[in-house]
N, C-alpha and C positions, 0 to 999 in steps of 0.2 A: 394397798387395798386389797381386801380378799376378793380372788377373782367372784367368788358365788355369790358376793354382794355387788358387785361393780355392774352399775345400770348398763341396760342394753340401748344403744342407740336406733331411734327407728329407721329403718331402709324404706324410702319410697320404692315401689313397685315399676318395675321399667314395661312399657307397653309395646312391645316389639311389633306390633302390627301398625302403630303409629308413624305417619310419615307425612312430610311436605312436598309439595312436587314445584319443581324450579325450571322454567323453560318454557318453550311454548304450548300453552295447555288448550286442548281441543276446547270448543264452546262447549260441546255436550259435556265434558267433566266438571263444568260449573253448577251443572242441574244439583240440586238438593240432595236428591236421593244417591248422588254418587257418592261413593267410599273416599275420591281424591279430595283433601284440603283445597283451598282456593291457590290461585296463585302468589306467589312470593318475590318474583325478581322484580325490581324495579322498572317501571313502565317509562321512565326518563332515560334509560339505561341506552347509549349509542351503539353498544355490542349487541350482537345478534343472539336472539333467545336460543337457548338449547331446544334442538328437536332430535329425536322425541325429547320430551321433559323428563328430568331426572328426579327420582324420590328421594329424598333426605330424610333419613331417620330421625323420629322424632318420639323418644321412647319417655319422655318426661312431660311431654306437651300438655298432659291433663292436668298439669297443676296450675296452668294459665287459667284464672278465673276471674275476669274483669269485674263480675257480679259481686265478689267477695261472699257467695252465700253457699258456694258447693260444700256441702257436709264433707266430703271424701279429702278434699284438700285443708279444709279446718281443723278436721280431726288429726290429720297429719301435722298440721303446724303447731297443735296443743301438744302433742306427743312429743315434739322437738323442743318446745318451751320446757316442758316436764324434766326430760332428759337434760337440759342445760342446769336448770335449777339443781338437778340430784347430783349431776356429775363435779358441779363446782360447790357444794353444799358447805365443805370443809373451807371455803373460803370467806363465807359469810361473814363473820366478826372484821376480816380485813375490809370487806365490801363495806361495810359500814363506817369503819374507820375513813376508808377513802372519802367517801360520801360526805362525812362531817367536815374533811380537808377541803373539798369541792367548795363547800359552802363558806368555809371559812375565810376564803379568798375572794369572795364575791361580796360584795357591799349591796344588799338585797333592798334595803332603802334607798333610793338614789333617784336623781332625775335627769332628763337631757338637756340639753343646753337651750335656753330662750331664742326663738329665732321670730324677728319682727315680720308682719306683713300687714299693709296699710291698704285700705279700700280705695277707690276713686275718688271719694269724698274726703281723703284725707284721715280717716279714722284708722290708728293703730291699733294692735294687739300683739303681745309676746305669746307664742303658741310652745308648749313644750308637754311633755308627758313626766309622771311619777310612778316609780314602782316601790312597793310596800312589801316589806318582809312577810313570807307566807303566801303570798298573792302569785299566779301564775302570769296574770296578764298586767300589763299597765293601767292607768287611768291617763286621760288626756284633757289638759288643762289649757287655759290661756288668760291674760290678766291685761288689761287697758294699758296702753302706753300714757303714764301718768305726765311724762312731761316730752318734750321733742327729742330726747335725747336718742341717738343712733345705735345706742351699743345696751346690751344688756344691764338693767339695775342691778345693785345688789340684792342677793336673795337674804331672806330671812334666816337670821344665825340660828332659830330654834326650829327650822323646817323639819328636823327628822326627829324632834322630841314627840313621841306618840302621847297621846291622852285619851282617856274614856270619855265620849260623849253622852248627851242626856239620853240616849237611845242606847247606851251601854254598849256601845260600838268602838272598835279602835278608830280613832281619828289623828290628823296631822295637823299641824298651823300651816296656814298659806305660806308657798315659796316664795310669791310677789305679791304685793297688795292688792287686794279686789279680786283675786283669781275666781275663776269659776269652772266646774268640769263640764266638757262638753262631750264626752264618752266613757261611760265607767263599764271598761270591758269586763271587770272581775264579777260585778253585779249580772252582766247579761250571760257569763258563763256557768252561772250557779243552776240555771236552769236547763242546762243543755248538757250531753252527754260527750259533746265534741264541739269545740269551737275555735275557729281561725279567721282572722280579720284579714278582708282581702285589701282595699282602697279605701283611703280616708280622705275627702275633698270638702274644703272650707268653701261655700259659695263666694263670689265676686264681692257681694254687700255684707259678707259676714255675719248675716243671719242665721245661717242654715249649714248643718253639714250634711252631706252624703257619704255612706258608708255601706261596704260590701260585707258579708258574713259566709264563709263556708261551714254549715253546720252540720255536715254529715262525713268530712274527710274526703271526699271525691272530687274536690277542686271545683264544685260547682257553687256559684254563689246566688246569694238572694240581697237586692237592694234595698236600704232602708234610708229614711230623711227624717231629719231632728231637726226643731226649731230651737235654738241654744238658747233664748231667754225662758223660755216657757217650759222647754222640756218635752212638749207634744211632738210625738214621732208617728210616721206614716211607712209602710211597706208597699213597695211597686207590686204590683198585682200583674199577672198576665190575661191581656184581656181575650184570650182566645180560649182559656180553659176555667172561666168564673166559675162553672156551676161543679166543676170537680172538689174534691176535698181539700187538696192544697193546690193553690191557684197562685203561688208567690212566683213573680217572674224568675228565670234561672238563665244566669250570665256568666261569663268568664271572670268577672270581678271587678273589670275598670270600670270608673264611673267619671265622668267630667261635666261641669257644669257650663251652661250658656253665658253669655255677659251678661243678662238681664237677671239671673238667679232664677230662672222660672221653668228651666227645661234642663234636663240632662241627657248625655249621650253614653249607651252603652254597648256591648258586644256580646252576641250570644255566639251558643255553639251547636257545632252538626252532632251528629250520632257517632260520630268518632272523638268527641270532645276537642274539636278543631275550631277556634275562634275564627267565625267568618262572617258574621252579618253585622254591620253597623246601624243601630237605629237612632232615633230621637225622640223623646217623649216630653211634651208639656204637662208640668205637674203643678204649676199653680194659674190661676186664671186674672185676670185685669186687676181684682180686687184682692189678689193674694190669698185667695181661699184654694186649698187642694182639689185637684181633680181627681177623682177615684176612677179607675179602670173602667168599673161599669156605666160610670157618666162622662166619658170621652167621646166628643164630638167626633173626633177623627182616631184612626189607627196611628200607632206609633208608625212613624216615618223610615222605612228602609233609604237610608243614604248610599251605603255601599256593601256591595255583596263580593266574596272572593269564592270562587266558582272552582280554582285548583287546589286538590287536595295536599299539595306538597306546601302551600302556604299559609301562614298562620297570621291573623291581623292583630295589631296591637294598635291602642290608641293612647293619646295623651294632651295637655294642653301646653303650648310652648311657654317658657318660662314668663313671658311680658304679659300673659294672657290674651293675645290678639287672636291666635288660630287654634283650632283642632288639628290635631296630627292624627294621621292613621296609616299605619306604615303595616303593607302586605310583604310578607318575607319567607324565602326558604333557607337553607344552609347557603345557599350559592346564587342567590339572586333576590332583588327587592324593588318594591315600588312605594311611592311615598305621593297620599293624597292629603289637600289641607282644607280647612272651611275657616272664611274669614267671620269670626264672632262677632265683630263690630260693625258686618255690614247685612243688609236685608235678605239677600240672597242665603239660601240653604243649599246651593249647588257645590259640591267638592270638586276642587281642579288637581289635575295630576300634576306632579312637577316633572317627572320624567317616565315614559313607559319602561317597564321591566325589560332588561336584555340578559340572554345567558351569561352567566360567571361575573355578572356586574352588580355588585353590593352598594347600597348608599343610605345615608339617612340625613336630616337636615336640621339645621338651628337657625331660628329667626334673628336677623341683626338689621335693625333699623331701615327696613324695605327691602332688605336682600335676605337670600338664603345663603347661609355658610353649608356648602355640601361635602360631606364625609364621604370619598367613595374609594373602590380600587379598581376604577374604570381604566382600561390599558392592561390588565393583566397585572397588577401592580402587587407585590407580595404584602404591602400594608395599605392602609386608607391616607388618601392625600387629601388635601383641603383646597376645595374650589368655591367660586360664589357665583352666583347669578341674582337676578332683579326678581322678585316676588312678581308672579305673572307671566313671567317668561317659561316657554316649555321647551322640554328635550334637551338632553344631555349634551347637544351640540351648545348651547348657551353656556355651559360651564366654563370658567376661567380660574387658572390657578391665582391663589391668594399669594401673593410674593412679599418679598421686604422692600421697604421703600428707603431703609436707612444704610442701605450696602451698595458698594461702588454698580454691582450690576444686579437687577430685581431677580432675586432668587425664591423657590417655594421653601417656605420654612417647613412645612410638612409635603415632601415629595411621594411619598407612599414607598420608600426605598426599604431596606433592609435595616439601616442604624435607628429609625424613631418610628414609633407607632403612635397614632393616633386613636383615641377612646372616645373621647366625649368633649362638648363645648357648653359653656353657661355663658350667655351674655348679660353684662351688667350697663346699664345707663344711668349712674349716679343723678340724683336732682340736685346735689350739691358737688359742682367741680371746683376742685380747688388748684387745677392744673392749666396752664395757658400756654400756646393754644390749645384747648379741650379736643380729645380724640372723640371721633362719631361714637365709639362705645368701646369697654374694654371686655375681652373674651378671655374666660379662663379656661384653659386645656388641661386635660388629661390624656394621659399615655404612657409610653415606656421607652426607656432609652437605657442602653447597659443592662438591660435585664431587670431594672427596677422602675418602679411607679414614678412618675413625675408629673409635675404641675407646673406649666407655663402661665403667666399672666401677659397678654398681648395686647397693644393698643392698637384698634383698627380705625381707619382712615379713609374716604373716598379718594381715588387718584385717577387725576384727569388723563394724566400722561400714558396711563396703561388702556385707555378706552372707557373711563369711567368706572371702575371696578374697585372691589374692595382692595384695601393693601394693609401691610402690616408696618406702622410707625414706630415701634419698639418691641422687644420681646425680653422677659425675663424669667429665667427658670428659676424656682425656689429652690435654696440649698439648704440642707440642715447638716448636724454636727456628726451623726452617726453614719456608718457606712452602707448598713443594710436598714431597710426601714419600709413602712407602709404609709403613704399619702394620699387623701384623694379628697374630693369636695365635702363639706359637711352640710348641717342644715342651714340653707339657705331657701327663703322664702319669697326677698324682695328684690327686685333686680333694680331698684332705684338707690340701694342702700352705697355707701362709697367704698365699702370693705367687702371681701369673700370670707366665709369661715369656711377652713379646712381642717378635716381630721389626721392626724398624725400618732404613729406608734410604731414601736419596733418589737423584735423579740425581747427585749430588756427594758421597754420603756411603756408604761400602761398608756391608752389613748387619751388625747387629749384634742381640744377645739380652738383654734387660733384664727383670730381677726386679722386679715392681712390686709393693709391699705392698697387700693389698686392703683392710685397715683404714686406710690414710693413701696414697690414690695420688697426693694431690696433694704429698706430703714428697717433693721433689727430692731430698733429702739421703738418703732412704732406699732411693731406687730404686739397684740394683747392677747393672752391666754386666756379665754372665757372660762374654760373649765378643764378640769384633770381629773381623771378616775382615780378615786381611791381605792386600793386593793390592801385589805386588811392583811397586816403581819408582813408585809413584803418588802425586802429591803432589796434593792436593782444594785447596790455595790456587790452582794454577794453572788450576782450571777456574771456571765459571758456569754458573747455570740459572735461568729465568724460566718464567712460565706466564702465557699470554695468552689471548685468544680472538677468532676470525674470525666476522665474520657470514656466514651463509649465504646462499645465492641466493634462499632465501624471504624472507629481510627481517627475521626475527623470532627465528632460532635462531642464539645462540653457540655454537660449536664451541670447546671448551677446545685449548688448543695447548702442549705444554710444550716448551722449547728448551734444549739443554745444547751448550756450546761452549769451546773454550780462549779464556783471557782476551784472548791478541795476538789474536784475530779482531775484537775492538773497533777495534783498530789497521789490521788490514788493510781493513776496511770504508770507512775513509776514504779508502782507495786505490782502491776500485771493487767490484765485485760479488762474492761469496762464495760458496763450493759448498756446497750442502746436500743430507742423505739427507733425506727424508720417508718415517717408516714409519705405517701404519694398519692395525686389525685389524677391528672392527666387526661381530661376529658372536655368537651365543648369549648375549648378556648378559655375555659377559667383559671385564673391564675391563683396560686397559693403564695399569699404573700408573705415578707417576714414580719409577721404581725404578733402583737401580746395576746396571750391566752393564758387566764391565770389558772385554768383548769389543767395546766401542764407543770404547775408546781409540785404537786404530791410526787410526780416522778422525779424532777430535778432535784427535790428535798432528798430523795433515795439515792442521788448521785448517780441518776441514770439520764445519760447523754440524749437528748431530741433531736433527731436529725429529719430534716423536711427535703426531699428530692423532689426538684423543680422539671419532671420529667415532661418529654415532648406528649403532645396533646393540649396540654395546657395553651395559656398565652404569654408565658412570662418573656418571651423573646420576640413577641409580635406575632402576627396572623401565619408565617411561616411555620412557627413551632407547634402551632395547632394543625396545619396541614400535613405536617411531616408525620403525622401519627394518626391519621384516619382513613377509613375503608380499607386497602390492601397493605397499608403501611402501619395500622393498628399496634402491630407487635411492637413496634419502637418504643410504645408506653412501657409495655412489660420488661423490654429488654431493658430500658433506661434504669427501670427500679431495681431489677435483678443487678445489674454494673454497679449501681450505688451500694446495695448491699454488698457486694463483694468488695469492694472498695473499703468500705466499713470493717469487715473482718480481717482484711490485710492491714487496717490501721489498729490493731488490737481492740478491737470490739467484740465483746464476748456475750451470752445470755442474749442474744440479739430477738428483737421481735419487729414484725412489719404490720401496718395496718394502711388499708386504702379504699377508696371508693370509686365507682363510675368509672374503672378501667374498661 
């Protein structure tokens, strides 16, 4: 390219006078008139503050603009975008080709696996969403449970054949008989410049849907309620600002119904966007009429407030619908409160007061709490239990096996096995005798891979009347590297659990696993397999290996996927490679299927995933080894994998990542 026509990149100016102070900041320095920015050292640190405070240069601090309105910042971003477009303009045709290839690997008209949900009266519906070609959002549907069949019925074979309706609009046949739409997100998005759906909650009586929307992109949501049969909708208004132009209630997006389907629980945020207050609001009166904010007899009830700025609040309903759970947590400590939704009391109870360096969360199981915790400075979460109503960590007892010679904890919080989550089922139809108290479907990690265990729970008098495990089954699959987890499950009374499964070369599928016989491969039912147009699985291969880090003792897992023809290409010299890494927040990058990789793979590019420290692939310690002062391990691991690829004849390498 001629230098005279080469675009010039925009260069942000450096404000050499800008700084932040770290250390023991005098009170006088916090005055608004002071040129010194506020204190930036953690108040929870046990280390002494620097005295005198030390100025830290912050030449690009001017670019931080939480309001997204600073014209200087916006102009610079626009200039960067223009530069990016100009410098890559010669790639426009390739960009269009790649975009079409991305689309060709996606079945735009699709649906999710129907999931059954029954109400207390026994009325059941199959819930699912549908995607239509050209739409950016799904539509949410349900269909009545026509028979008492517990597995999803066969779908209409013509469900994807579009036709033009009487309004000259494109429409599709029903997926299941008598389906009805209860949330039309594409229609809502047409009149908005931005839209993101937060939570979607069906009321216990299945007459209403409550949902939250982020309509500005700032992760602040409003809550709406819709009567499914009539389509009538209401918005929750803020009773404190009814006279202002916009009086919609703002919250973090979570929403939970009470047991009577006439009240909602929600969480508001403070000025730093931190979820910190839990409220309840009655929205329907005894006659079933909507109660508008201006006609409320009482203000929304404040049930819980988290005053510590290091803690965020999150709420959800237990899978069996009996309890509202409120968890206040920081990165290293947590506290859980609960409300019995089938009791007249509106008082939240605390399971155990927070303690430094102790994390825990709970799952309800037939009058017990299954507690997942790192108490005792464990590297991973262990599994304990206590009765509902018991308070304090001293009441927690290990959940041990009763089928071994010596009772041992299945999840002891050690290095070999990590615990991520538990979903408890209580089938209404039990085929096993004697039947267990409950089935618990446990997700976690072992040998660096995601795992699913199905365990049978019973009460054991020999260990002081606590929960015990009478049988454990780890689900096994043919492939050596894969991603597996809990799928769409809405009803704890079903005799099966739906899991999701895929691998680097296997598109996603949803499989029903019978709880009473999980090792019976013939009893497993594939409910749905993802269709990837034009994809031929046999043309691709994958493998998993490890790379020794520069510290000489840590093995970094690496997943590779490639077109089989690459093996022949390698004989003729080096091959191009794309390396991806993440490594933050304890999040795991799984060996899962992505159709967006196919354009690279078809061009004989090897795609490598570096499972670097900072993620959760090897359990909680893998995350702990790359945070705070050891964060550099994330970057070092990524570089070490890249160097290994080069040594293995990889050429023309590119790397990408995020949240490092």
